[in-house]
DRENDO-1510 file (C-alpha; in Angstrom, 1 decimal, always signed):
<recs>
REC; n; res; u; v; w
REC; 1; UNK; +161.0; +76.6; +106.4 .
REC; 2; UNK; +163.5; +78.7; +107.6 .
REC; 3; UNK; +166.8; +77.4; +109.0 .
REC; 4; UNK; +169.2; +79.0; +112.1 .
REC; 5; UNK; +171.8; +81.8; +111.0 .
REC; 6; UNK; +174.9; +79.6; +111.8 .
REC; 7; UNK; +177.3; +81.6; +113.4 .
REC; 8; UNK; +180.9; +80.5; +113.8 .
REC; 9; UNK; +183.0; +81.0; +116.9 .
REC; 10; UNK; +186.7; +81.6; +116.8 .
REC; 11; UNK; +189.6; +83.3; +118.6 .
REC; 12; UNK; +193.2; +81.7; +119.8 .
REC; 13; UNK; +194.2; +80.8; +123.0 .
REC; 14; UNK; +193.1; +82.6; +125.5 .
REC; 15; UNK; +190.8; +85.2; +124.3 .
REC; 16; UNK; +188.4; +84.8; +126.0 .
REC; 17; UNK; +186.1; +82.4; +123.6 .
REC; 18; UNK; +184.4; +80.3; +126.2 .
REC; 19; UNK; +183.5; +83.5; +128.0 .
REC; 20; UNK; +181.6; +84.9; +125.0 .
REC; 21; UNK; +180.0; +80.8; +124.3 .
REC; 22; UNK; +178.9; +81.2; +127.5 .
REC; 23; UNK; +177.2; +84.2; +127.0 .
REC; 24; UNK; +175.7; +83.4; +124.7 .
REC; 25; UNK; +173.8; +80.4; +126.0 .
REC; 26; UNK; +173.2; +82.3; +128.9 .
REC; 27; UNK; +171.0; +84.8; +126.4 .
REC; 28; UNK; +168.9; +81.5; +125.1 .
REC; 29; UNK; +171.2; +80.9; +121.8 .
REC; 30; UNK; +172.2; +77.5; +121.6 .
REC; 31; UNK; +176.1; +76.6; +121.6 .
REC; 32; UNK; +177.6; +73.6; +119.8 .
REC; 33; UNK; +181.2; +73.3; +121.6 .
REC; 34; UNK; +183.2; +71.4; +119.1 .
REC; 35; UNK; +186.1; +70.5; +121.5 .
REC; 36; UNK; +183.5; +69.3; +124.4 .
REC; 37; UNK; +182.1; +67.4; +121.7 .
REC; 38; UNK; +185.2; +65.2; +121.3 .
REC; 39; UNK; +186.4; +65.4; +124.8 .
REC; 40; UNK; +182.9; +63.4; +125.9 .
REC; 41; UNK; +183.2; +60.8; +121.9 .
REC; 42; UNK; +186.7; +60.1; +124.0 .
REC; 43; UNK; +186.3; +60.5; +127.4 .
REC; 44; UNK; +185.3; +57.5; +129.6 .
REC; 45; UNK; +182.3; +55.0; +127.8 .
REC; 46; UNK; +183.2; +57.4; +124.9 .
REC; 47; UNK; +181.6; +56.3; +121.7 .
REC; 48; UNK; +185.1; +56.3; +119.8 .
REC; 49; UNK; +187.5; +54.7; +122.2 .
REC; 50; UNK; +187.4; +51.4; +120.0 .
REC; 51; UNK; +188.3; +53.1; +117.0 .
REC; 52; UNK; +191.2; +54.9; +118.8 .
REC; 53; UNK; +192.8; +52.0; +120.6 .
REC; 54; UNK; +192.2; +50.2; +117.4 .
REC; 55; UNK; +194.3; +52.8; +115.6 .
REC; 56; UNK; +196.5; +53.6; +118.6 .
REC; 57; UNK; +197.1; +50.3; +120.3 .
REC; 58; UNK; +197.9; +51.5; +124.4 .
REC; 59; UNK; +196.8; +55.2; +123.5 .
REC; 60; UNK; +193.4; +54.6; +125.7 .
REC; 61; UNK; +191.7; +53.5; +129.4 .
REC; 62; UNK; +188.9; +53.8; +131.5 .
REC; 63; UNK; +189.1; +57.0; +131.8 .
REC; 64; UNK; +189.3; +57.6; +128.0 .
REC; 65; UNK; +191.9; +58.7; +125.9 .
REC; 66; UNK; +195.4; +59.0; +127.3 .
REC; 67; UNK; +195.8; +61.9; +126.2 .
REC; 68; UNK; +199.9; +62.5; +126.3 .
REC; 69; UNK; +200.2; +59.0; +125.1 .
REC; 70; UNK; +198.0; +59.8; +122.1 .
REC; 71; UNK; +199.4; +63.2; +121.7 .
REC; 72; UNK; +203.1; +61.7; +122.3 .
REC; 73; UNK; +201.8; +59.6; +118.7 .
REC; 74; UNK; +200.7; +62.2; +116.5 .
REC; 75; UNK; +202.5; +65.0; +117.3 .
REC; 76; UNK; +204.8; +65.9; +114.8 .
REC; 77; UNK; +203.5; +62.9; +112.6 .
REC; 78; UNK; +201.5; +64.2; +109.8 .
REC; 79; UNK; +200.2; +60.8; +108.9 .
REC; 80; UNK; +199.7; +59.3; +112.1 .
REC; 81; UNK; +197.1; +63.2; +112.9 .
REC; 82; UNK; +195.7; +62.0; +109.7 .
REC; 83; UNK; +194.4; +59.3; +111.1 .
REC; 84; UNK; +193.3; +60.2; +114.2 .
REC; 85; UNK; +191.3; +63.3; +112.3 .
REC; 86; UNK; +189.8; +60.4; +110.3 .
REC; 87; UNK; +188.0; +58.9; +113.3 .
REC; 88; UNK; +186.9; +61.8; +115.0 .
REC; 89; UNK; +185.9; +64.6; +112.8 .
REC; 90; UNK; +183.2; +62.2; +111.2 .
REC; 91; UNK; +181.9; +61.6; +114.7 .
REC; 92; UNK; +181.7; +65.2; +115.4 .
REC; 93; UNK; +180.1; +66.1; +112.0 .
REC; 94; UNK; +177.1; +64.0; +112.8 .
REC; 95; UNK; +177.0; +65.0; +116.2 .
REC; 96; UNK; +176.9; +69.0; +114.8 .
REC; 97; UNK; +174.4; +67.6; +112.4 .
REC; 98; UNK; +171.7; +66.3; +115.2 .
REC; 99; UNK; +172.0; +69.3; +117.1 .
REC; 100; UNK; +171.1; +71.4; +114.3 .
REC; 101; UNK; +168.2; +69.5; +113.5 .
REC; 102; UNK; +167.5; +69.3; +117.0 .
REC; 103; UNK; +167.8; +73.0; +116.7 .
REC; 104; UNK; +166.1; +74.1; +113.3 .
REC; 105; UNK; +164.2; +76.1; +114.6 .
REC; 106; UNK; +166.2; +78.3; +116.7 .
REC; 107; UNK; +166.8; +81.6; +114.8 .
REC; 108; UNK; +170.6; +81.7; +115.7 .
REC; 109; UNK; +172.9; +79.1; +116.9 .
REC; 110; UNK; +177.1; +79.6; +117.8 .
REC; 111; UNK; +179.5; +76.6; +116.0 .
REC; 112; UNK; +182.5; +77.3; +118.9 .
REC; 113; UNK; +185.5; +76.0; +116.9 .
REC; 114; UNK; +188.8; +76.6; +117.8 .
REC; 115; UNK; +190.2; +76.2; +114.8 .
REC; 116; UNK; +187.9; +77.2; +112.5 .
REC; 117; UNK; +190.0; +79.0; +110.1 .
REC; 118; UNK; +193.6; +76.5; +110.2 .
REC; 119; UNK; +190.6; +73.9; +109.8 .
REC; 120; UNK; +188.8; +75.0; +107.0 .
REC; 121; UNK; +185.7; +74.9; +108.7 .
REC; 122; UNK; +184.2; +78.4; +107.7 .
REC; 123; UNK; +182.5; +77.3; +104.7 .
REC; 124; UNK; +180.3; +75.9; +107.0 .
REC; 125; UNK; +179.2; +78.4; +108.8 .
REC; 126; UNK; +177.2; +81.5; +106.9 .
REC; 127; UNK; +179.2; +84.1; +109.6 .
REC; 128; UNK; +182.2; +84.6; +111.1 .
REC; 129; UNK; +182.8; +85.9; +114.7 .
REC; 130; UNK; +186.4; +86.1; +116.3 .
REC; 131; UNK; +187.2; +87.1; +119.9 .
REC; 132; UNK; +189.9; +89.0; +120.0 .
REC; 133; UNK; +192.3; +90.6; +123.2 .
REC; 134; UNK; +195.2; +92.7; +123.4 .
REC; 135; UNK; +198.2; +90.3; +123.1 .
REC; 136; UNK; +199.7; +91.6; +126.6 .
REC; 137; UNK; +196.0; +90.5; +128.0 .
REC; 138; UNK; +196.4; +87.3; +126.4 .
REC; 139; UNK; +199.4; +86.4; +127.6 .
REC; 140; UNK; +198.7; +87.4; +131.6 .
REC; 141; UNK; +195.9; +84.7; +131.0 .
REC; 142; UNK; +196.9; +82.0; +129.4 .
REC; 143; UNK; +200.6; +82.2; +131.5 .
REC; 144; UNK; +197.6; +81.8; +134.5 .
REC; 145; UNK; +197.2; +78.7; +133.7 .
REC; 146; UNK; +198.0; +75.3; +135.6 .
REC; 147; UNK; +201.1; +73.7; +133.4 .
REC; 148; UNK; +201.0; +76.4; +130.9 .
REC; 149; UNK; +204.5; +77.5; +130.0 .
REC; 150; UNK; +205.7; +79.9; +128.0 .
REC; 151; UNK; +207.4; +77.5; +125.4 .
REC; 152; UNK; +204.1; +75.5; +125.2 .
REC; 153; UNK; +202.4; +79.4; +124.9 .
REC; 154; UNK; +204.6; +80.2; +122.0 .
REC; 155; UNK; +204.4; +76.7; +119.9 .
REC; 156; UNK; +200.5; +76.6; +120.4 .
REC; 157; UNK; +200.7; +80.1; +119.0 .
REC; 158; UNK; +202.9; +78.7; +116.4 .
REC; 159; UNK; +200.0; +76.7; +115.1 .
REC; 160; UNK; +197.2; +79.0; +115.3 .
REC; 161; UNK; +196.3; +81.7; +112.4 .
REC; 162; UNK; +197.7; +85.2; +113.6 .
REC; 163; UNK; +194.8; +87.3; +115.3 .
REC; 164; UNK; +195.6; +89.6; +113.0 .
REC; 165; UNK; +194.6; +87.6; +110.2 .
REC; 166; UNK; +191.6; +86.1; +112.3 .
REC; 167; UNK; +190.3; +89.2; +112.6 .
REC; 168; UNK; +190.9; +90.9; +108.8 .
REC; 169; UNK; +188.8; +87.9; +107.9 .
REC; 170; UNK; +186.4; +88.1; +110.6 .
REC; 171; UNK; +182.2; +89.3; +110.1 .
REC; 172; UNK; +182.6; +90.0; +113.0 .
REC; 173; UNK; +185.3; +91.1; +115.8 .
REC; 174; UNK; +184.5; +91.5; +119.7 .
REC; 175; UNK; +187.7; +92.3; +121.8 .
REC; 176; UNK; +187.5; +91.6; +125.0 .
REC; 177; UNK; +190.2; +92.6; +126.6 .
REC; 178; UNK; +187.9; +95.3; +128.8 .
REC; 179; UNK; +185.9; +94.5; +131.8 .
REC; 180; UNK; +183.2; +91.1; +131.2 .
REC; 181; UNK; +180.6; +93.8; +131.3 .
REC; 182; UNK; +181.7; +95.0; +128.3 .
REC; 183; UNK; +181.7; +92.4; +126.4 .
REC; 184; UNK; +178.5; +90.9; +127.6 .
REC; 185; UNK; +176.9; +94.1; +126.0 .
REC; 186; UNK; +178.4; +93.9; +122.7 .
REC; 187; UNK; +177.2; +89.8; +122.7 .
REC; 188; UNK; +173.5; +90.6; +123.1 .
REC; 189; UNK; +174.0; +93.8; +120.8 .
REC; 190; UNK; +175.1; +91.2; +118.3 .
REC; 191; UNK; +172.6; +88.7; +118.9 .
REC; 192; UNK; +169.8; +91.1; +118.5 .
REC; 193; UNK; +171.5; +92.2; +115.1 .
REC; 194; UNK; +171.6; +88.9; +113.9 .
REC; 195; UNK; +168.3; +88.2; +114.9 .
REC; 196; UNK; +166.1; +91.0; +113.6 .
REC; 197; UNK; +166.5; +90.3; +110.5 .
</recs>
């Protein structure tokens, strides 16, 4: 039985990854959103709350993980971060396997993974799509977000692989710096290319 082509979707902060993921979904392509799965696992009644609370006492509440509390515990502490990832990553992997099983008949599925290259996830996909935009467009988008500062943006960028390197390692690149209609056309053209072998 043939299995779907797995397209890894990634891109740095503010590059339009969520927009591109939504275009794939609207076109009928199943999309696995790793961040959304983490939020569900860590949200109210999330399956990982007991394990996270046991490892980091006082880091959860009725609304789920207290992100600022947990973030302060793991930020800059490699051992603590590794402990958290050992709880979260296997659970997300199980959700991803279930997603693949549910969409085994689809010709194409998308794994939306923000830190695909940084966390070595590119081995789990067949091809990689990087979304990119000019630096000034990226900066304007990110600084328009609530609670974002120039300093925070610089810190996030420092943790991410440079955009040029991501583009160089990608199988496909879509520029999201132009009008939305152009991005939509590019995504639909890519879907057509990948599904009509």
